[in-house]
C-alpha positions as CSV (number, residue, x, y, z in Angstrom):
1,M,-54.0,54.9,-19.9
2,N,-56.2,54.6,-23.0
3,Y,-55.8,52.2,-25.9
4,I,-56.1,52.9,-29.6
5,S,-56.0,50.8,-32.8
6,T,-52.9,50.2,-34.8
7,R,-54.9,51.2,-37.9
8,G,-56.1,54.5,-36.5
9,N,-59.9,54.2,-36.8
10,G,-60.9,52.0,-34.0
11,G,-61.7,54.6,-31.4
12,V,-60.4,55.0,-27.9
13,T,-61.0,52.6,-25.0
14,T,-59.7,51.7,-21.6
15,A,-57.5,48.7,-20.8
16,A,-60.6,46.8,-19.7
17,G,-62.3,47.7,-22.9
18,A,-59.3,46.5,-25.0
19,I,-59.1,43.2,-23.1
20,K,-62.9,42.6,-23.3
21,Q,-63.1,43.4,-27.1
22,G,-59.8,41.8,-28.2
23,L,-59.7,43.2,-31.7
24,A,-60.4,46.8,-32.6
25,K,-63.4,47.7,-34.7
26,D,-61.3,48.7,-37.7
27,G,-59.6,45.3,-37.6
28,G,-56.4,46.6,-36.0
29,L,-54.8,45.6,-32.7
30,Y,-55.0,47.6,-29.5
31,M,-51.9,49.5,-28.3
32,P,-51.5,51.9,-25.4
33,E,-51.5,55.5,-26.4
34,K,-48.1,55.9,-24.7
35,L,-45.7,53.3,-23.4
36,P,-44.8,53.5,-19.7
37,V,-41.2,53.5,-18.5
38,L,-39.2,51.8,-15.7
39,E,-38.3,54.4,-13.1
40,K,-34.7,54.9,-11.9
41,G,-33.7,52.2,-9.5
42,E,-36.9,50.2,-10.2
43,L,-35.1,47.1,-11.5
44,E,-33.2,46.9,-8.2
45,R,-36.5,47.1,-6.3
46,L,-38.1,44.5,-8.6
47,S,-35.1,42.1,-8.2
48,K,-36.1,41.8,-4.5
49,M,-39.7,40.9,-5.2
50,S,-41.5,37.6,-5.9
51,Y,-42.8,36.9,-9.4
52,P,-46.4,37.8,-8.5
53,E,-45.2,41.2,-7.1
54,R,-43.2,41.9,-10.2
55,A,-46.1,41.0,-12.4
56,A,-48.5,43.2,-10.5
57,T,-46.1,46.1,-10.6
58,V,-45.4,45.9,-14.3
59,L,-49.1,45.3,-15.2
60,S,-50.2,48.3,-13.1
61,K,-48.2,50.5,-15.5
62,F,-50.4,49.3,-18.4
63,L,-53.8,48.5,-16.9
64,T,-54.5,51.7,-15.1
65,D,-58.2,51.1,-14.6
66,Y,-57.3,48.0,-12.5
67,T,-56.1,48.7,-8.9
68,Y,-52.7,47.3,-7.7
69,D,-54.5,45.2,-5.1
70,E,-56.7,43.7,-7.8
71,L,-53.7,42.9,-10.0
72,Y,-51.7,41.5,-7.1
73,E,-54.6,39.2,-6.1
74,D,-54.9,37.9,-9.6
75,C,-51.2,37.5,-10.1
76,S,-50.8,35.7,-6.7
77,E,-53.5,33.2,-7.9
78,A,-52.2,32.9,-11.4
79,Y,-48.5,32.3,-10.5
80,S,-49.0,30.3,-7.3
81,E,-46.8,27.4,-6.4
82,K,-49.8,25.1,-7.1
83,R,-49.9,26.3,-10.8
84,F,-46.1,26.8,-11.3
85,P,-44.3,24.4,-8.9
86,G,-40.8,25.7,-8.2
87,G,-41.5,29.2,-9.6
88,A,-43.0,30.7,-12.7
89,A,-40.1,31.6,-14.9
90,P,-36.7,30.2,-13.7
91,T,-33.5,30.6,-15.7
92,S,-30.7,28.0,-16.3
93,A,-27.2,28.6,-17.5
94,L,-26.1,27.0,-20.8
95,G,-22.4,27.6,-21.1
96,E,-20.8,31.0,-20.6
97,K,-23.1,33.2,-22.5
98,M,-26.6,31.6,-22.9
99,R,-29.2,31.8,-20.2
100,I,-32.4,29.8,-20.7
101,L,-35.6,31.4,-19.5
102,E,-37.9,28.4,-18.9
103,L,-41.4,29.5,-19.4
104,W,-43.1,26.1,-19.4
105,H,-43.5,25.2,-15.8
106,G,-47.2,25.9,-15.7
107,P,-50.4,23.7,-16.1
108,T,-50.0,22.9,-19.8
109,S,-46.2,22.8,-20.0
110,A,-45.9,25.7,-22.5
111,F,-45.1,29.4,-22.3
112,K,-48.7,30.4,-23.1
113,D,-49.5,29.5,-19.5
114,M,-47.5,32.6,-18.4
115,A,-50.2,34.8,-20.0
116,L,-53.3,32.5,-20.0
117,Q,-53.3,31.8,-16.3
118,I,-53.6,35.6,-15.6
119,M,-55.7,36.6,-18.6
120,P,-59.0,35.0,-17.7
121,R,-58.9,36.8,-14.3
122,L,-58.2,40.1,-16.1
123,F,-61.0,39.3,-18.6
124,V,-63.6,38.6,-15.9
125,R,-62.7,41.9,-14.2
126,A,-63.0,43.6,-17.5
127,L,-66.5,42.4,-18.0
128,R,-67.4,43.8,-14.6
129,K,-65.6,47.1,-15.1
130,T,-67.4,47.7,-18.5
131,G,-70.8,46.6,-17.2
132,E,-71.0,43.8,-19.8
133,Q,-74.1,41.6,-19.4
134,K,-73.7,39.3,-22.4
135,T,-71.7,36.1,-22.4
136,A,-68.3,36.2,-24.0
137,L,-67.6,33.7,-26.8
138,I,-63.9,33.4,-27.0
139,L,-62.6,32.1,-30.3
140,V,-59.0,30.8,-30.5
141,A,-56.9,29.7,-33.5
142,T,-54.0,27.7,-32.3
143,S,-50.8,26.2,-33.7
144,G,-50.8,23.9,-30.6
145,D,-49.9,25.6,-27.3
146,T,-52.3,28.6,-27.1
147,G,-55.3,26.3,-27.5
148,K,-54.6,24.1,-24.6
149,A,-53.4,27.0,-22.4
150,A,-56.6,29.0,-23.2
151,L,-58.8,26.0,-22.6
152,E,-57.2,25.4,-19.2
153,G,-57.3,29.0,-18.2
154,Y,-60.9,29.6,-19.2
155,K,-62.5,26.3,-18.3
156,D,-65.7,26.7,-16.2
157,V,-65.1,30.5,-15.9
158,D,-68.5,32.2,-15.4
159,G,-69.7,34.4,-18.3
160,V,-67.4,32.8,-20.8
161,K,-67.6,30.1,-23.5
162,I,-64.5,29.2,-25.5
163,A,-64.1,27.4,-28.8
164,V,-60.6,26.4,-30.1
165,F,-59.7,25.7,-33.7
166,Y,-56.4,23.9,-34.6
167,P,-55.0,22.5,-37.9
168,V,-55.8,18.8,-38.0
169,D,-52.3,17.8,-39.1
170,G,-50.4,20.8,-37.7
171,V,-49.9,20.0,-34.1
172,S,-48.0,17.3,-32.2
173,R,-49.7,14.2,-31.0
174,V,-49.3,15.3,-27.4
175,Q,-50.7,18.7,-28.2
176,K,-53.7,17.2,-29.9
177,L,-54.4,14.8,-27.1
178,Q,-54.1,17.7,-24.6
179,M,-56.9,19.5,-26.4
180,A,-59.0,16.5,-27.1
181,T,-59.2,15.5,-23.5
182,Q,-59.8,19.0,-22.1
183,E,-62.2,19.2,-19.2
184,G,-64.8,21.9,-18.6
185,N,-68.5,22.5,-19.3
186,N,-67.9,25.7,-21.4
187,V,-65.2,24.5,-23.8
188,Q,-65.3,23.2,-27.4
189,V,-62.4,22.0,-29.6
190,Y,-62.4,21.6,-33.4
191,A,-59.8,20.3,-35.8
192,V,-59.7,22.4,-39.0
193,K,-58.7,21.0,-42.4
194,G,-55.7,23.1,-43.5
195,N,-52.9,24.9,-41.7
196,F,-52.7,27.4,-38.8
197,D,-53.1,30.3,-41.1
198,D,-56.4,28.9,-42.4
199,A,-57.7,28.6,-38.8
200,Q,-56.4,32.1,-37.9
201,N,-57.9,33.7,-41.0
202,G,-61.2,32.0,-40.2
203,V,-61.3,33.5,-36.7
204,K,-60.3,36.9,-38.0
205,K,-63.1,36.8,-40.7
206,I,-65.6,35.9,-38.0
207,F,-64.5,38.8,-35.8
208,S,-64.7,41.3,-38.7
209,D,-68.1,40.2,-40.0
210,P,-70.8,42.5,-38.6
211,E,-73.5,40.0,-39.5
212,M,-71.9,37.4,-37.2
213,S,-71.6,39.9,-34.4
214,R,-75.3,40.8,-34.7
215,A,-76.3,37.1,-34.9
216,I,-74.6,36.2,-31.7
217,A,-75.7,39.4,-30.0
218,D,-79.3,38.3,-30.6
219,N,-78.4,35.2,-28.7
220,G,-76.9,37.1,-25.8
221,Y,-73.2,36.7,-26.7
222,F,-70.3,38.8,-28.0
223,F,-67.0,37.8,-29.5
224,S,-63.5,38.1,-27.9
225,S,-60.1,36.5,-28.3
226,A,-57.5,34.8,-26.2
227,N,-54.8,34.9,-29.0
228,S,-52.0,37.3,-28.6
229,I,-53.9,39.8,-30.7
230,N,-55.6,40.6,-27.4
231,W,-53.6,43.0,-25.3
232,G,-54.6,41.0,-22.2
233,R,-52.6,38.1,-23.6
234,L,-49.5,40.2,-24.6
235,A,-49.1,42.4,-21.6
236,P,-48.3,39.6,-19.1
237,Q,-45.6,38.4,-21.5
238,I,-43.7,41.7,-21.0
239,V,-43.3,40.8,-17.3
240,Y,-41.1,37.7,-17.7
241,Y,-38.4,39.4,-19.6
242,I,-38.1,42.1,-16.9
243,S,-38.2,39.3,-14.3
244,A,-35.5,37.3,-16.0
245,Y,-33.2,40.3,-16.0
246,C,-34.0,40.9,-12.3
247,D,-33.1,37.2,-11.5
248,L,-29.8,37.6,-13.3
249,M,-29.1,40.7,-11.3
250,A,-30.1,39.0,-8.0
251,S,-27.8,36.1,-8.7
252,G,-24.9,38.4,-9.5
253,D,-24.7,37.1,-13.1
254,I,-25.1,40.7,-14.4
255,T,-25.1,44.1,-12.8
256,E,-27.9,46.7,-13.0
257,G,-27.8,48.5,-16.4
258,E,-25.7,45.8,-18.1
259,I,-26.9,45.1,-21.6
260,V,-28.3,41.6,-22.5
261,D,-29.4,40.3,-25.8
262,V,-32.7,38.3,-26.0
263,C,-33.6,35.4,-28.4
264,V,-37.1,34.3,-28.9
265,P,-38.5,31.4,-31.1
266,T,-41.6,32.9,-32.6
267,G,-44.1,32.6,-35.5
268,N,-46.8,35.1,-34.6
269,F,-44.3,37.7,-33.3
270,G,-46.1,38.3,-30.0
271,N,-43.6,36.8,-27.7
272,I,-40.6,38.7,-29.1
273,F,-42.7,41.9,-29.4
274,A,-43.3,41.7,-25.6
275,A,-39.5,41.7,-25.2
276,Y,-39.4,44.8,-27.5
277,I,-41.9,46.5,-25.3
278,A,-39.8,45.7,-22.3
279,K,-36.8,47.3,-24.1
280,Q,-38.8,50.4,-24.9
281,M,-39.7,50.7,-21.2
282,G,-36.0,50.9,-20.4
283,L,-34.9,47.3,-19.9
284,P,-31.3,47.2,-20.9
285,V,-31.7,45.0,-24.0
286,G,-29.3,45.1,-27.0
287,K,-30.3,42.9,-29.9
288,L,-33.6,41.1,-30.2
289,I,-32.9,37.8,-32.1
290,C,-36.0,36.5,-33.9
291,A,-35.6,32.7,-34.3
292,S,-37.7,31.0,-37.0
293,N,-38.0,27.4,-38.2
294,K,-38.1,26.4,-41.9
295,N,-41.1,28.8,-42.3
296,N,-38.6,31.6,-42.2
297,I,-40.9,34.5,-43.4
298,L,-39.8,36.6,-40.4
299,T,-36.1,36.1,-41.1
300,D,-36.6,37.2,-44.7
301,F,-38.6,40.2,-43.6
302,L,-36.1,41.4,-41.0
303,R,-33.3,41.1,-43.6
304,T,-35.1,42.6,-46.6
305,G,-38.1,44.5,-45.4
306,V,-40.3,42.4,-47.7
307,Y,-43.1,40.4,-46.0
308,D,-44.3,37.8,-48.5
309,R,-46.7,35.1,-47.4
310,N,-47.0,33.7,-51.0
311,R,-44.6,30.9,-50.3
312,L,-44.6,27.2,-49.6
313,F,-45.9,26.3,-46.1
314,H,-43.9,23.7,-44.2
315,T,-45.2,21.4,-41.5
316,T,-42.2,21.0,-39.1
317,M,-41.3,19.4,-35.8
318,S,-41.7,22.9,-34.2
319,P,-45.4,23.4,-35.1
320,S,-46.1,26.4,-32.9
321,M,-44.0,28.4,-35.4
322,D,-45.6,27.0,-38.5
323,I,-47.1,30.4,-39.3
324,L,-47.0,32.6,-42.4
325,I,-49.1,35.5,-41.1
326,S,-47.4,37.0,-38.0
327,S,-50.2,39.1,-36.5
328,N,-48.2,41.0,-33.9
329,L,-45.8,42.3,-36.4
330,E,-48.5,44.9,-37.0
331,R,-47.9,46.3,-33.6
332,L,-44.2,46.8,-34.3
333,L,-45.0,48.6,-37.6
334,Y,-47.5,50.8,-35.8
335,L,-44.9,52.0,-33.3
336,I,-42.3,52.6,-36.0
337,A,-44.3,53.7,-39.0
338,G,-47.6,55.0,-37.5
339,S,-51.2,54.0,-38.0
340,E,-51.7,55.3,-41.6
341,E,-48.7,53.5,-43.0
342,T,-49.5,50.4,-41.0
343,A,-53.0,50.3,-42.3
344,S,-51.6,50.5,-45.9
345,Y,-49.3,47.6,-45.3
346,M,-52.1,45.4,-43.8
347,K,-54.3,46.2,-46.8
348,Q,-51.6,45.1,-49.2
349,L,-51.1,41.9,-47.2
350,S,-54.8,41.2,-47.3
351,E,-55.1,41.9,-51.0
352,N,-51.8,40.7,-52.4
353,G,-50.2,38.6,-49.7
354,V,-47.1,40.9,-49.7
355,Y,-45.8,44.3,-48.7
356,K,-42.5,46.1,-48.5
357,V,-41.7,48.6,-45.8
358,S,-39.8,51.8,-46.6
359,D,-36.0,51.9,-46.2
360,G,-36.4,54.2,-43.1
361,V,-38.8,51.8,-41.4
362,L,-36.5,48.8,-42.1
363,A,-33.5,50.6,-40.8
364,K,-35.3,51.3,-37.5
365,I,-36.4,47.7,-37.2
366,Q,-32.9,46.4,-37.9
367,S,-31.5,48.7,-35.2
368,D,-33.3,46.5,-32.7
369,F,-34.0,43.1,-34.4
370,C,-32.1,40.5,-36.3
371,G,-33.4,37.3,-37.8
372,Y,-32.1,33.7,-38.0
373,F,-33.7,30.4,-38.9
374,C,-33.0,26.7,-38.4
375,D,-34.3,24.0,-40.7
376,E,-35.4,20.5,-39.6
377,K,-31.9,18.9,-39.7
378,G,-30.4,21.8,-37.8
379,T,-33.1,21.6,-35.1
380,A,-32.5,17.9,-34.6
381,N,-28.7,18.4,-34.5
382,T,-29.1,21.2,-31.9
383,I,-31.3,19.0,-29.7
384,K,-28.6,16.3,-29.8
385,S,-25.6,18.6,-29.4
386,I,-27.1,20.6,-26.5
387,Y,-28.0,17.3,-24.7
388,N,-24.6,15.8,-25.3
389,G,-22.7,19.0,-24.5
390,Y,-24.6,20.4,-21.6
391,N,-26.9,17.5,-20.5
392,Y,-29.8,19.8,-21.2
393,L,-33.0,18.4,-22.8
394,S,-34.5,21.0,-25.1
395,D,-37.8,20.9,-27.0
396,T,-37.9,21.6,-30.7
397,H,-38.8,25.3,-30.5
398,S,-36.2,26.1,-27.9
399,A,-33.7,24.3,-30.0
400,V,-34.5,26.6,-32.9
401,A,-33.8,29.6,-30.6
402,I,-30.5,28.0,-29.3
403,S,-29.4,27.5,-32.9
404,A,-30.3,31.1,-33.8
405,T,-28.3,32.3,-30.8
406,E,-25.3,30.3,-31.8
407,Q,-25.5,31.7,-35.3
408,Y,-25.9,35.2,-33.9
409,L,-22.9,34.8,-31.6
410,A,-20.8,33.5,-34.4
411,D,-21.7,36.5,-36.6
412,S,-21.5,39.1,-33.8
413,K,-18.4,38.1,-31.9
414,E,-17.4,41.1,-29.8
415,K,-20.6,43.0,-30.5
416,A,-22.8,40.5,-28.7
417,A,-23.8,41.2,-25.1
418,K,-22.1,39.2,-22.2
419,R,-25.4,37.3,-21.7
420,V,-28.1,36.2,-24.1
421,I,-31.5,35.4,-22.6
422,I,-33.2,32.6,-24.6
423,A,-36.9,32.1,-24.2
424,S,-37.6,28.4,-23.8
425,T,-41.2,28.0,-24.8
426,A,-42.2,24.4,-24.1
427,S,-41.3,21.2,-22.2
428,P,-39.4,18.7,-24.3
429,Y,-42.2,16.2,-23.5
430,K,-44.7,18.2,-25.5
431,F,-42.8,17.1,-28.5
432,A,-41.4,13.9,-27.2
433,S,-41.5,12.0,-30.5
434,A,-39.4,14.6,-32.3
435,V,-37.0,15.0,-29.4
436,Y,-36.5,11.2,-29.1
437,E,-35.9,10.8,-32.8
438,S,-33.4,13.7,-32.8
439,L,-31.4,12.1,-30.0
440,T,-31.5,8.5,-31.4
441,D,-32.0,8.8,-35.1
442,K,-34.7,6.1,-34.6
443,P,-38.5,6.3,-34.9
444,A,-40.3,7.1,-31.7
445,P,-43.0,4.9,-30.3
446,D,-46.5,5.9,-31.2
447,G,-48.4,8.6,-29.2
448,P,-47.9,9.0,-25.4
449,A,-45.5,6.0,-25.4
450,A,-42.9,8.4,-26.7
451,L,-42.9,10.2,-23.4
452,D,-42.0,7.0,-21.6
453,A,-39.3,6.2,-24.1
454,L,-37.8,9.7,-23.8
455,T,-37.6,9.6,-20.0
456,E,-36.1,6.1,-20.1
457,L,-33.5,7.3,-22.6
458,T,-32.5,10.5,-20.7
459,G,-33.5,10.0,-17.1
460,V,-35.3,13.4,-17.2
461,E,-38.7,13.1,-15.6
462,I,-41.8,13.6,-17.7
463,T,-43.3,17.1,-17.0
464,A,-46.0,16.5,-14.4
465,P,-49.0,17.9,-16.4
466,L,-48.2,15.5,-19.3
467,A,-47.9,12.4,-17.2
468,G,-50.9,10.0,-17.6
469,L,-52.2,12.0,-20.6
470,D,-53.1,8.8,-22.4
471,K,-55.4,7.7,-19.6
472,K,-57.7,10.7,-19.9
473,T,-61.0,10.6,-21.8
474,V,-61.1,11.9,-25.3
475,R,-64.0,14.4,-25.6
476,F,-63.4,16.2,-28.9
477,T,-62.9,14.6,-32.2
478,R,-64.8,16.8,-34.7
479,V,-63.0,17.8,-37.9
480,I,-64.4,20.7,-40.0
481,E,-63.7,22.7,-43.1
482,S,-62.4,26.2,-42.5
483,A,-65.4,27.5,-44.4
484,D,-67.6,26.0,-41.7
485,M,-66.1,27.9,-38.9
486,P,-68.8,30.7,-38.8
487,A,-71.6,28.1,-38.5
488,V,-69.7,26.2,-35.9
489,A,-69.1,29.4,-33.9
490,L,-72.8,30.1,-34.0
491,E,-73.6,26.7,-32.6
492,N,-71.9,27.7,-29.4
493,T,-74.4,30.5,-28.8
494,K,-77.6,28.4,-28.9
């Protein structure tokens, strides 16, 4: 299977080439030339497999220049009991209809671990398969969770250096401390003055600057990415939607072929796009419910077809969704509208900050997607109501998705599927202060003390990777202007 750019002028490469390079040469995102499909009876077979076996089977459909044995070896390591105690992606029932897909049982307590524990292994193999001799400099813009997960996944990996950029006031205190205390000899972390889009735009400009590429090549390096613009990040996310369906089959909650709806809290659109790919492969999915916080640019787009980032940016209690430029939406547009039309939309977004898709494209998008959002008050109320009603402790992002699902069910009534799979993307302890304040209407203690206060209040144990975080040594405290990101990136190649 070969990979091509969403914008049509990036050439053709293998899966290993796409994973190594990250972004296509024309600035587009890599996509497979053709999507694979689930074979008849395959869901039944997958339902009897372990998560590593499911992951290797699904990934082998996309990464055809990797052998199944290579993928199974990597998946077995990535999704081991040591890294995901109790299992990689368990589901919990929340009432009659809602099923919570808990994606945060990995080393950094966020869903990004599901991709970023396997991606470094795929990346190292890609370097070998493509004969690459230079060192990879991976640049990551993060709204909180990707940065820590990428740092943890790539720490001390041979042939790789990684630099993470996060908005200085745009992540939770726990997220900031997780990154600032990161171990590893090949890692660097920088706080950027501005918001996530400033950091993300800075990384994209570096990638698209031929002078920067030449400069680091002279020093023996090349650029790559661990953000979800990299297909090696996105492909493993497809697996857990298929796996969740299989788990519900295995438990008797649904029967094979029964339609489910899926709700995903998302800002960059990658996580929900992975669910869309699973649907295109033949997973029986009805509606894809896109859940946004107060930065509801995706809700507006899905309802009107107008994508307009010229709006007020809100810093919220669900910071991983505080995004106004949803990079992976480009992949959806490519599949529906083609590369030429997609390139035109991206050009309009770059030049004017806004584009409007055609009525035909919007109709096709709305046949699969719907959008809902939840503001700060609604998020807090949902955290409290879900805890009081179901004794379930939710983080801020998952609460947005639960609220969106409740809105969808109220609107859809008999049209909704019997089950809605809701992607739960982070441990509540990653956002302990906000969760505590939502439950008590009182200010939370400062810093990591909020974790202790939350567990004392609820009796729910602190997620293991976050326990003792305040006792770790802070290594990274540097704050930079977004304009200084290219110079800082070059520092890592000397």
